N, C-alpha and C positions, 0 to 999 in steps of 0.2 A: 417333746419339751425336754430341755436339759435339766438335770437335777442341780439344785443350788449348791448343796454341800455334797460332795461325792458320797453316795450311799448313806446319806441320812435319809434315805429312801423316803423319806419318812415325812416329807411334805405330803405325799399321797396318803399314807396310812394314819397320819395324825389328825387330819381334818375333823374326823368324826368325834374326836375327844372333846373338842371345844364346844362349849355351850354359850349361846348368846344370852348371858345373864346380866349384862351391865347396861345401864342407861348412861349415855355420854353426858358430859357436863352441859352440852348445848341444849339440854331439855329432854334427852332420852329418845327412844324410838318414836315416841308420840309427839315430838317437838313440832311446832307449827312450821308449815312450809315456808312462811315468811322469814323465820329465824334461819333456816337452812339456806334460803336464798341470799339473805344478807351476809351470812358467813362466806358463801361462795363468791359473792361480790368482793368481799375483803380479800380473799385469796387471789382472785383475778387481778385486783388492783396492785397486789404485791408481786405479780408476774408468775404466779403458780399456775400449773396446767389444769385445764378443765377435765372433768371425769372421763369424757370420751377419748382423751389422749393418754390414759393411764393403762399400762400393760400389766395385767395381773398374773402373767405366766413367767416372766423373766424378772431378774433384778438388775440387769444391765443389757445394753445393746449387744447382740451376738457379734463377736469379732469376725472379720473376713476369714481368718484361719479356721475358726470353729465351724462356720457355715460351710466352707469348702471341704473340710474333713468329713462332716456329716453327709454332704451330698455325694462325696466320692465313695464312701462305703455303701451307701444305699444304692449306688449304681454298680456295685460289685467290686470296687477297687480296694481290696483289703490292704494292699501295700501302702496306699496313701494313709490309711488309718494307723498302720504300724509306724510309719514315719512320723505321723503327728504325735504319737505317744513318745517316741524316742527323742523328739525335739525338746521335750520337757527336761531331759537330762536327769540330774539328781535333785531337782526341785520337786520334792515329794508331794507337796500340796498340788502343784500344777499337774504332775503325773496322775495323781488321783482324780483330779477334775477331768482330765482327758480320757482316762479309762472309763470313768462314769458316763461321759458323753457317748462313747462308743457302745457301752453296754446298753444304754437307753435305746440307741438305734437298733441294736440287735434284738430287742424285744419284739419289734415290728417285723423284722425279717433278718434271720441269722445266717442266710446262705453264704454271705461274704465271710462271716466269722468261721463257719465250718470249713470254708476253703483255706482260710488263714491257718487254722489249726492243723489241717491236713498237710499243708505245705511246710509249716514250721511247728512240729508237735512239741518241741521243747522251748518255744518262745514264751518267756515269762509274761510279756504284755498280753499275748493272746489268751493265756491261761487266766490271767486276772480279769480280762474283759468277760470271758466265759462265765467265771464264777459270779461276778457282779451281775451279769445279765440274768442269771437264774434267780437271784433274789428279786430283781425288778419284775421278772416274769411271775414269780410267786405272788407278789403284791398286786400285780395286774389281775391275776386270777381271783384272789381273795376279794378285791375291791375295797372301797373306803367306807362302806356302811358299817353300822354297829353290828355286833354278833347276831342279834335277833333278826336282822335283815339279811343275813348271809347264810346260804344253803349248806347242808352237810357235804354236798359234792364239792362246793367251793373250798370248804375247810380241808377236805381230804386231798384235793389237788394242791392246795396251798402247802400243806405239810409235806406232800410227796416231792414237790419241786424243791422245797427248802432242804430236804434230806439229800437230794442230788447236789445242791449247792455246797453242802458240807464236804462232800468228797471233792468237788471242784476246787474249793478253797484249799484243801489239804495239798492238792497237786500244785496249785499256784504258789503256795508257800514253799514247797520244795524247790521251786525254780527261782524264788524271789531274791535269794541272797540277803543283802541288807536293805532291800526295798520294803518299806512298811505297808505298802498299798494293800496286798491281799489280807494282811492281818487287820488293818483298819476297816476294810470293807466287810470282814467277817463279823464285826460288831453288830451290824444290822441283823445278821443271822442269829446272834446271841439274843436279840430281842424277839425275833419271830419264833424261835424254837424254845425260848425260855431257859437259856443257860443258867445254871446255878451261879451264885455269887463267886464260888471258888473257881468255876470254869471261866467266868468272866475275868477274874484276876489273873489267871494263867495266860489268857489271851492278851490282857493288858500289859503284862510283863514283856511279852514279845514286842509289842508296839513301843514301849518305853525304851527298850534296848536300841531301837532303830530311829525313833523320832519322838523324843519325850514331850515335845510341845506341839504336836500335830493337831491343827485346828479342827479338821473333820472328825478326828478321833474323839476329841472332847465333845463335839457337837452330838455325836451318837451316844457317847458315854453318859452324858447328862440325861438323855432320854431313857437309856437303860435303867439308870438309878432313880428316876422319878417315880412317884407313887403309881401312876397309871400303867407303868410297865412292871419293873422287877424290884423296885425299892421303895423309898419313902421320900417325902419332901426334904427331910433332914439329910438323908444320904446323898440326894442329888446336889444339894447346896454344898455339902462338905466336899464332894468330888469336884465340883466347879471351883470352889475356893482354892483347893490344892493346886489345880491347874493355873489359876490366875496368879497365885502367889509365887509359883515357881517359874513363870514365864518372864522373858525379857520385855522391856517397854516396846510397844509397837507390834507385838505378836498377837494382840487382841484377844487373848484368852480371858480378859476381863468381861467379855460378852457373856460368858457362861454363868456366872452368878446371877446376872440379870435374867438369863433364860430360866434358871431354876426358880427365881421369884415369880416370873411370868407364869410358868407352868403351875405353880402352887395357886396363884390367884385364879387362873383359868379353871382349875380343878375343883376348888372349894367354893361352893355357891354362897356360903355365909360370909365370905370375906368382902369387906367394903374396900374397893380399890383405892379410893381417895385416901383413906387412912393407911392402908397397907403400903402403898408406894411412897408414902411420906415418912415411913419409919426411918430412923437415923441410919440403920445399916443399909437400907435400900438406896437412900440418897447418897451415902458414901460409895456404894458400889457404882452408882450412876456417875459420880464424879471421877471414879477410877477409870471407868470406860471412856469418859471424855478425855482424860489425860492420855490414855492409851491411843485414842484416835489421833491426838496431836502428834504423838511419837511416830505413829504409822504413816502419817502424811509425808514424811520425809523419806520413807523407805518403799512403800507400796504405791502402785498406781491408784489414782483417785477412784477408779471404777472396779478395783479389786473386790471380789465378792465378800471377802472378810471385812473390809471397810464398810461396804454398803449394808451388809446384814447388821453390823454393829450400829450403824447410824439409825437404821429403822427402829431397833428396839430402844436405843437411847432416846430417840424422839418420843416414843410412847411413854417412857418413864418421865421425861421432862414435862410432858403434857399433864400427867397426873400430879406432878409436883408443882404445877402452876408456874413453871419456869418457861414462859412462852417465847421470849426472845431467843433463848438457847434452843428451844424446840424448833422454832422457825428456821434457824440456821441449819439444822439437820434436814428438815424437810426440803429446803432449797437444794441441798446437795444430792438428794435421792429422788427428787420429783420425776415422775414419768414411768418408773419401773418399780412395781410394788409386790412382786411375787414371792413374798417371804413373811415370816412371823413379824409382828403380831396380826397382820391383816389376813394372812392365809388361813387363820383359824376361824374366820367368820364365813358364814354361808354367802355373804356378799362382800368380798374383800374391798372392792372399790368404794362401796358405801361406807364401810368402816374407816377406811383411810381418809376419804374426803371429809367425813364428819369430824374426825380428830384434827386433821390438818387445817381445815377451814375455820374451825372454832379457834384454833391457835392463832391463825391470821387475824381474826376479828379481835381477839384479846390484845394482840400486839398493837393494832391500830388504835384501839381504845386507850391503851396505856400511853401511846404517843400523842393522844389528843387529836388524831386525824378523823 
């Protein structure tokens, strides 16, 4: 499975933080089957997909290029993987995505990567893939369960591999020049090894010199600064706001204040989401993300992961704000592929998505008098 945001690794390691604390407006987890069925009928009448056609692993259909590159390296053709990375040119976001994809493949079988590194020991792409793959491997070893369900052997191996990754990132950064990728991808290491705030800021300064509005960097940075990792709700929100305020329209860094709010609501069991998501500052942040999406539509492909991820979380916010027509518009644009937050924080992403989406559809029809 390809990672959504390069090295926000963290779809895997973040699942266990979420608690199913909320009852949805459609009657909660104990809502009658008849209500759920009627909502599903409303969604179907509006052309939305049934649950059995929802993909919970991906957020967009894999491109032929991505599929071909993955198949090639798994068959041992490292040169095809190298060419795939180089085709991204100086599009640092796309380069990061491609390196992440290859790193994911290397976790299963790294023979092709070892051959690549032997043949080209100073290849910056090979070095970046290697470093990134070690972080993925570490999280594979550690698993996604809570600490009390993780063995000491798993923890020891997890930290041993992360320490190996530290050296691998140092080498990748030596070779990187002005490419921010190995610096961005080290942010996940900062989370796993618990970098101090000072060490994080030193790493962040290297990223800012190379790519000050790097989407995946902010994605991982918000996670580092949130309370469940190395900071607080206030620090995560302040970090996210700085990124959003400094970005150009269409760069979609407005997603990250919403991420910070979502993380806070997911973490604090006493928060009432209906009240929380209707606070003026959260509504304003939602509106800012909607405006950013409008700006991005003229620049990015409609299935660009940055657009898709933003739409999913905006739809969630609009749902809680009772802005059902606007939420439905977002659901129409992302329907089918739901492998991201907020759905991925649930033990049953498909059920969470359909509950929210279908309730939204029913409310739209009700308002229209249908």
